[in-house]
C-alpha positions as CSV (number, residue, x, y, z in Angstrom):
1,M,4.1,-7.7,-50.2
2,P,1.6,-4.8,-49.5
3,Y,0.5,-4.1,-45.9
4,E,-2.5,-2.4,-44.5
5,T,-3.1,0.2,-41.8
6,I,-5.6,-0.7,-39.2
7,A,-7.5,1.3,-36.8
8,V,-7.9,0.7,-33.1
9,T,-11.6,1.1,-32.8
10,P,-14.0,-0.2,-30.2
11,D,-14.9,-3.0,-32.5
12,F,-11.4,-4.1,-32.9
13,I,-10.7,-4.0,-29.1
14,A,-13.6,-6.1,-28.6
15,D,-12.9,-8.7,-31.3
16,P,-9.4,-8.4,-33.0
17,W,-9.2,-12.0,-34.2
18,P,-11.0,-11.6,-37.5
19,T,-8.9,-8.5,-38.5
20,Y,-5.6,-10.5,-37.6
21,E,-6.7,-13.6,-39.6
22,R,-7.6,-11.4,-42.7
23,L,-4.1,-9.7,-42.4
24,R,-2.2,-12.8,-42.1
25,G,-3.2,-13.7,-45.7
26,K,-1.8,-10.5,-46.8
27,G,1.6,-10.4,-45.0
28,P,3.1,-10.9,-41.5
29,V,3.7,-7.2,-40.9
30,H,1.2,-4.1,-41.3
31,K,0.5,-0.8,-39.6
32,I,-1.7,0.2,-36.7
33,A,-3.1,3.5,-35.9
34,T,-3.7,4.2,-32.3
35,P,-6.3,6.6,-30.8
36,G,-3.5,8.9,-29.7
37,G,-2.8,9.7,-33.4
38,I,0.7,7.6,-33.5
39,T,1.0,5.0,-36.4
40,A,3.4,2.1,-35.7
41,W,4.4,-1.1,-37.5
42,L,2.5,-4.1,-36.3
43,V,3.9,-7.7,-36.1
44,I,1.5,-10.4,-36.5
45,D,3.7,-13.4,-37.4
46,Y,5.1,-15.8,-34.7
47,D,8.5,-16.1,-35.8
48,L,9.0,-12.6,-36.5
49,A,7.3,-11.4,-33.2
50,K,10.0,-13.6,-31.4
51,R,12.7,-11.9,-33.5
52,A,11.4,-8.5,-32.7
53,L,11.3,-9.3,-28.9
54,T,14.9,-10.3,-29.1
55,D,16.7,-8.4,-31.7
56,P,18.7,-5.5,-30.3
57,A,17.8,-3.6,-33.3
58,F,14.3,-3.2,-31.7
59,S,14.9,-0.8,-28.7
60,K,12.9,-0.2,-25.5
61,D,14.7,3.1,-24.7
62,L,11.9,5.2,-23.6
63,A,13.6,8.6,-23.8
64,A,14.6,8.1,-27.5
65,R,11.1,6.6,-28.3
66,L,9.5,9.9,-26.8
67,K,11.5,11.9,-29.2
68,I,10.4,9.9,-32.2
69,I,6.8,10.4,-31.0
70,D,7.1,14.0,-30.5
71,R,8.4,14.3,-34.1
72,L,5.5,12.2,-35.5
73,L,3.0,14.3,-33.6
74,G,4.7,17.7,-34.4
75,H,5.3,18.4,-30.8
76,Q,8.3,20.2,-29.4
77,P,10.4,17.8,-27.3
78,S,9.6,18.1,-23.7
79,D,12.0,19.5,-21.2
80,E,10.7,17.2,-18.5
81,P,13.1,14.5,-17.4
82,V,12.3,11.0,-18.5
83,R,12.0,8.5,-15.6
84,P,12.3,5.1,-17.5
85,A,11.6,1.9,-15.5
86,L,12.3,-1.7,-16.6
87,L,9.9,-1.5,-19.5
88,G,11.6,1.6,-20.9
89,L,15.2,0.4,-20.8
90,D,17.7,-1.7,-22.8
91,P,20.5,-3.9,-21.5
92,P,22.8,-3.1,-19.7
93,E,20.8,-0.7,-17.6
94,H,17.6,-3.0,-18.0
95,T,19.8,-6.0,-16.8
96,R,21.1,-3.8,-13.7
97,L,17.6,-3.1,-12.5
98,R,15.9,-6.4,-13.2
99,K,18.2,-8.4,-11.2
100,L,17.5,-6.3,-8.2
101,A,13.9,-7.4,-8.1
102,A,14.2,-10.7,-10.0
103,K,15.2,-12.9,-6.9
104,A,11.7,-12.2,-5.4
105,F,9.9,-13.4,-8.5
106,T,11.8,-16.6,-9.4
107,A,9.8,-19.9,-9.8
108,H,11.2,-21.1,-6.4
109,A,10.2,-17.8,-4.7
110,S,6.9,-17.6,-6.2
111,A,6.0,-21.2,-5.0
112,T,6.4,-19.9,-1.4
113,W,3.6,-17.8,-2.0
114,R,1.1,-20.5,-2.8
115,P,-0.1,-21.1,0.7
116,R,-0.8,-17.4,1.1
117,V,-2.4,-17.0,-2.3
118,E,-4.8,-20.1,-1.3
119,E,-5.4,-18.1,2.0
120,I,-6.4,-15.1,0.4
121,V,-8.7,-16.9,-2.2
122,A,-10.4,-18.7,0.7
123,G,-11.1,-15.3,2.2
124,L,-12.4,-14.0,-1.1
125,V,-14.6,-16.9,-1.7
126,Q,-16.0,-16.5,1.7
127,T,-17.0,-12.9,1.1
128,L,-18.6,-13.9,-2.4
129,R,-20.8,-16.4,-0.3
130,D,-21.9,-13.6,1.9
131,A,-22.7,-11.2,-0.8
132,P,-26.4,-10.7,-1.6
133,G,-27.4,-11.1,-5.3
134,P,-25.1,-11.2,-8.3
135,V,-21.6,-10.2,-7.9
136,D,-18.9,-8.6,-10.1
137,L,-16.0,-11.1,-10.3
138,V,-13.6,-8.6,-11.6
139,A,-14.1,-6.0,-8.7
140,Q,-14.8,-8.6,-6.1
141,Y,-12.6,-11.5,-6.9
142,A,-10.0,-11.1,-9.9
143,Y,-8.9,-7.7,-8.7
144,P,-8.6,-8.1,-4.9
145,L,-6.3,-11.2,-5.1
146,P,-3.2,-10.1,-7.2
147,V,-3.6,-6.6,-5.5
148,A,-3.3,-8.3,-2.0
149,V,-0.3,-10.3,-3.2
150,I,1.9,-7.6,-4.8
151,S,1.0,-5.3,-1.9
152,E,2.3,-7.9,0.7
153,L,5.3,-8.6,-1.5
154,L,6.2,-5.0,-1.5
155,G,5.0,-4.2,1.9
156,V,2.3,-1.7,1.1
157,P,0.0,-1.3,4.2
158,E,-3.5,-2.6,3.8
159,A,-5.0,0.8,4.3
160,D,-3.4,2.1,1.0
161,R,-4.1,-0.9,-1.3
162,G,-7.3,0.6,-2.7
163,K,-5.4,3.6,-4.1
164,F,-3.3,2.5,-6.7
165,G,-5.8,0.6,-8.6
166,A,-7.4,3.6,-10.1
167,W,-4.1,5.2,-11.0
168,S,-3.1,2.1,-12.6
169,R,-6.2,2.0,-14.7
170,E,-5.7,5.5,-16.0
171,I,-2.1,4.9,-17.0
172,M,-2.8,1.7,-18.8
173,D,-6.1,3.0,-20.5
174,F,-4.4,6.2,-21.5
175,Q,-5.4,6.0,-25.1
176,T,-9.2,6.3,-24.0
177,P,-10.6,9.3,-25.9
178,G,-11.2,12.3,-23.9
179,R,-9.0,11.0,-21.2
180,E,-5.7,12.1,-22.7
181,G,-4.5,14.1,-19.8
182,A,-5.6,11.5,-17.0
183,A,-2.7,9.3,-17.4
184,E,-0.2,12.1,-16.7
185,V,-2.2,13.2,-13.5
186,A,-2.4,9.6,-12.4
187,N,1.4,9.2,-12.9
188,K,2.1,12.1,-10.8
189,E,-0.2,11.2,-7.9
190,F,1.2,7.7,-8.2
191,R,4.7,8.8,-7.7
192,A,3.7,11.0,-4.9
193,F,2.1,8.1,-3.2
194,V,5.2,6.0,-3.7
195,R,7.5,8.8,-2.3
196,Q,5.5,8.7,0.8
197,L,5.5,4.9,0.9
198,V,9.3,4.9,0.6
199,A,9.7,7.6,3.3
200,A,7.6,5.8,5.7
201,K,9.5,2.4,5.1
202,R,12.9,4.2,5.7
203,A,11.7,5.7,8.8
204,Q,10.3,2.4,10.1
205,P,11.8,-0.6,8.1
206,G,9.7,-3.7,7.8
207,P,10.3,-7.4,8.1
208,G,12.7,-7.7,5.1
209,D,10.2,-7.6,2.3
210,L,11.0,-6.7,-1.4
211,L,10.6,-3.0,-0.6
212,D,13.1,-3.1,2.1
213,D,15.7,-4.8,-0.2
214,L,15.1,-2.3,-2.9
215,I,15.5,0.6,-0.4
216,A,18.8,-0.9,0.8
217,A,20.1,-0.9,-2.7
218,T,19.9,3.0,-2.6
219,E,22.0,3.2,0.4
220,D,25.6,4.3,0.5
221,P,27.4,1.8,0.3
222,P,24.5,-0.1,-1.3
223,L,23.5,-3.4,-0.2
224,A,24.6,-5.1,-3.4
225,E,28.2,-3.7,-3.0
226,L,28.5,-5.0,0.7
227,A,27.2,-8.3,-0.6
228,G,30.0,-8.3,-3.3
229,G,28.1,-7.1,-6.2
230,A,29.1,-4.3,-8.4
231,P,28.9,-0.5,-7.4
232,S,26.8,0.0,-10.4
233,D,24.1,-2.2,-8.8
234,R,23.1,0.8,-6.8
235,L,19.6,2.4,-7.3
236,T,18.9,6.2,-7.4
237,D,15.7,7.3,-5.8
238,E,14.2,8.0,-9.1
239,E,15.0,4.6,-10.3
240,L,13.5,3.3,-7.2
241,F,10.2,5.0,-7.5
242,S,9.7,4.0,-11.1
243,M,10.5,0.4,-10.2
244,I,8.0,0.3,-7.5
245,I,5.1,1.8,-9.7
246,I,5.9,-0.7,-12.6
247,L,6.0,-3.6,-10.0
248,L,2.8,-2.6,-8.6
249,I,1.0,-2.1,-11.8
250,A,2.3,-5.1,-13.6
251,G,1.9,-7.0,-10.4
252,H,-1.8,-7.1,-10.7
253,E,-3.0,-5.8,-14.1
254,T,-2.1,-8.8,-16.0
255,T,-3.2,-11.2,-13.5
256,V,-6.8,-9.6,-13.2
257,N,-7.4,-10.1,-16.7
258,L,-6.0,-13.7,-16.7
259,I,-8.2,-14.6,-14.0
260,S,-11.5,-13.1,-15.4
261,T,-10.8,-14.2,-19.1
262,A,-10.2,-18.0,-17.8
263,T,-13.3,-17.7,-15.5
264,A,-15.5,-16.7,-18.6
265,L,-14.1,-19.3,-20.8
266,V,-15.0,-22.1,-18.1
267,A,-18.3,-20.5,-17.3
268,N,-19.5,-20.4,-21.0
269,D,-18.3,-24.1,-21.8
270,D,-19.8,-27.0,-19.9
271,G,-16.9,-29.4,-20.9
272,L,-14.4,-27.1,-19.6
273,R,-16.5,-26.7,-16.4
274,E,-16.7,-30.6,-15.9
275,R,-12.9,-30.6,-16.5
276,V,-12.2,-28.0,-13.7
277,L,-14.4,-29.8,-11.4
278,T,-13.4,-33.4,-11.9
279,R,-9.7,-32.7,-12.9
280,P,-8.5,-29.8,-10.8
281,E,-5.0,-30.8,-11.5
282,S,-5.5,-30.0,-15.3
283,V,-6.2,-26.2,-14.3
284,P,-2.6,-25.0,-14.9
285,A,-2.9,-26.4,-18.7
286,L,-6.1,-24.4,-18.9
287,I,-4.5,-21.3,-17.6
288,E,-1.5,-21.8,-20.3
289,E,-4.1,-22.2,-23.1
290,T,-5.7,-19.0,-21.8
291,L,-2.6,-17.1,-22.1
292,R,-2.2,-18.4,-25.8
293,F,-5.7,-18.1,-26.8
294,D,-6.8,-14.8,-25.4
295,G,-4.0,-13.6,-22.9
296,P,-4.2,-10.2,-20.9
297,A,-1.3,-8.6,-23.0
298,T,-2.5,-8.4,-26.7
299,V,0.5,-6.4,-27.6
300,A,4.0,-5.9,-26.3
301,T,5.0,-2.3,-25.1
302,M,6.1,-0.3,-27.8
303,R,9.6,-0.5,-29.4
304,H,11.5,1.7,-32.0
305,T,14.2,0.5,-34.5
306,V,17.8,1.6,-34.1
307,A,18.9,0.3,-37.5
308,P,17.2,-0.7,-40.7
309,V,15.3,-4.0,-40.5
310,L,13.9,-6.3,-42.8
311,L,10.8,-8.2,-41.4
312,G,9.3,-10.6,-44.0
313,D,9.1,-8.5,-47.2
314,V,8.8,-5.2,-45.4
315,E,12.0,-2.8,-45.0
316,I,11.6,-0.9,-41.6
317,Q,13.8,2.1,-41.4
318,A,15.8,3.3,-38.4
319,G,13.6,5.5,-35.9
320,E,10.3,3.9,-36.7
321,L,7.8,2.7,-34.0
322,V,6.9,-1.0,-33.7
323,I,4.4,-2.8,-31.9
324,V,4.6,-6.7,-31.5
325,G,1.1,-8.3,-31.6
326,L,1.6,-11.0,-28.8
327,G,-2.2,-12.1,-29.3
328,A,-1.9,-12.4,-33.1
329,A,1.3,-14.2,-32.9
330,N,-0.2,-16.7,-30.4
331,R,-3.0,-17.4,-33.0
332,D,-0.5,-17.9,-35.8
333,P,-1.6,-21.2,-37.4
334,A,1.9,-22.0,-38.6
335,K,2.8,-22.4,-35.0
336,Y,-0.5,-23.6,-33.3
337,P,-3.0,-25.6,-35.6
338,E,-6.6,-24.4,-35.4
339,P,-5.6,-21.5,-33.4
340,G,-9.1,-20.2,-32.8
341,R,-10.0,-23.4,-31.0
342,F,-9.5,-23.2,-27.2
343,D,-7.9,-26.6,-26.3
344,P,-6.3,-27.0,-22.9
345,D,-4.8,-30.3,-24.1
346,R,-2.7,-28.9,-26.9
347,S,1.0,-27.9,-26.5
348,T,1.3,-24.2,-25.7
349,S,5.0,-24.4,-25.5
350,G,6.7,-21.2,-26.7
351,H,3.5,-19.1,-26.3
352,L,4.1,-15.4,-26.0
353,G,1.4,-14.6,-23.4
354,F,4.1,-13.2,-20.9
355,G,6.4,-12.0,-23.9
356,H,9.7,-13.3,-24.7
357,G,13.5,-12.4,-24.3
358,V,15.0,-10.0,-21.7
359,H,11.7,-8.4,-21.1
360,F,9.8,-11.6,-20.4
361,C,7.3,-10.8,-17.6
362,L,9.1,-10.9,-14.3
363,G,6.0,-12.1,-12.2
364,A,5.0,-15.0,-14.8
365,A,5.4,-17.7,-12.3
366,L,3.4,-15.9,-9.5
367,A,0.6,-14.9,-12.0
368,R,0.4,-18.5,-13.1
369,I,0.0,-19.5,-9.4
370,E,-2.6,-16.9,-8.7
371,G,-4.7,-17.7,-11.9
372,E,-4.7,-21.5,-11.1
373,V,-5.7,-21.1,-7.5
374,A,-8.4,-18.5,-8.3
375,V,-10.0,-20.6,-11.1
376,R,-10.0,-23.9,-9.4
377,E,-11.4,-22.5,-6.1
378,L,-14.0,-20.4,-7.6
379,F,-15.6,-23.3,-9.4
380,R,-15.1,-25.6,-6.4
381,A,-17.0,-23.3,-4.4
382,F,-19.8,-22.3,-7.0
383,P,-20.0,-25.1,-9.6
384,G,-23.0,-23.7,-10.8
385,L,-21.8,-20.3,-11.5
386,V,-23.5,-18.5,-14.2
387,L,-22.4,-15.2,-16.1
388,A,-25.2,-12.5,-15.9
389,E,-23.6,-10.7,-18.9
390,Q,-22.9,-12.6,-22.2
391,E,-21.7,-9.7,-24.3
392,P,-18.5,-8.7,-22.5
393,R,-17.4,-5.0,-22.2
394,W,-13.7,-4.6,-22.8
395,R,-11.4,-2.0,-21.4
396,P,-10.3,0.6,-23.9
397,S,-6.7,-0.4,-24.0
398,F,-4.1,-2.6,-25.5
399,L,-4.6,-4.7,-22.3
400,R,-7.1,-7.6,-23.0
401,G,-9.4,-7.2,-20.0
402,R,-13.1,-6.9,-19.1
403,L,-14.4,-3.9,-17.4
404,A,-16.7,-6.2,-15.3
405,L,-17.9,-9.7,-15.0
406,P,-21.3,-9.9,-13.6
407,A,-22.3,-13.4,-12.2
408,R,-24.9,-15.4,-10.3
409,L,-23.2,-17.8,-7.7
410,T,-24.6,-21.1,-6.7
411,A,-23.2,-24.1,-5.0
412,T,-25.6,-26.3,-6.8
413,P,-23.9,-27.9,-9.9
414,R,-25.5,-27.1,-13.4
């Protein structure tokens, strides 16, 4: 079956759904040309996407993938050491690192954060009440909530919490034309910040937060070994720094976009607004449908094949780049009838909004709580909320997120 190569243009970023729908009629696998000059296979079929997310023939090994990218771009391989974090490793190394952080993000552990999330949201709502004129619900609401939560979870001092947002945006929006070197600079500055954070924590340990636990796993003998774990559970300092960076980035980026997208959907639909106001217990279902319908991760992080693979009618050779289209798969009509219709009452079971397999989003349970509380309490406080910008401006990224969400707030129902 023939495939097409699509370009990542501003129009595609703003509205990829017509392109996915057109491509689906021609086949389940196509190619995508990124602004960085890389062309990769793009999987848009739900069943094949799940396979690519779980089949070990699709590797996340960052060091190997960078060599493939250098070859494709005609670059000489870099002598710089590769410092892969969770998103750039395969089992068993991925398993070893993930389990050191996983206990802080279980459903039970995340549930214990609900009162604190509600407290932070209450403070943000009060700040919005006191704000003169229109507000930006991304900068003043959707962003500060998850940043506060992940910072408290990792023990980041309040004075330092404003620093990593800009670095994160540069790293995640690395394909912005004219900003090619900004991600590298941001990564170096972010890493220097984390080194200082760890040094300060070692000098003055805190109340036993996640960062304390991760630092303890670098000690000799490591905490994991003292507790009966395997000696291999020990973290090196470079692994520690990489893990903290990815936790700080992933701990807020996805949730910011989830909250802002769900807020816009409700604000633009009187039926959804009425649902949130009169049936607040239904907000979790609305969050799940948001993740399926227009989730914050439109694609999974890149993979490469380590063996020849047949996806549908397309044979992919070893050593080729593959991108799994999570957003496209979540709108596969073979899985979700009328996929372009937002329906909080539909079964969203199996959606790929948080990925699938061993790389399933570590903080999914916490993100769901933050999204639910943020949307419910925002419309409870401002039932007449009106968006001041009807044409959204999207981030130049594979992350699906608004640059801003201007709104006029009123406690008077519409």
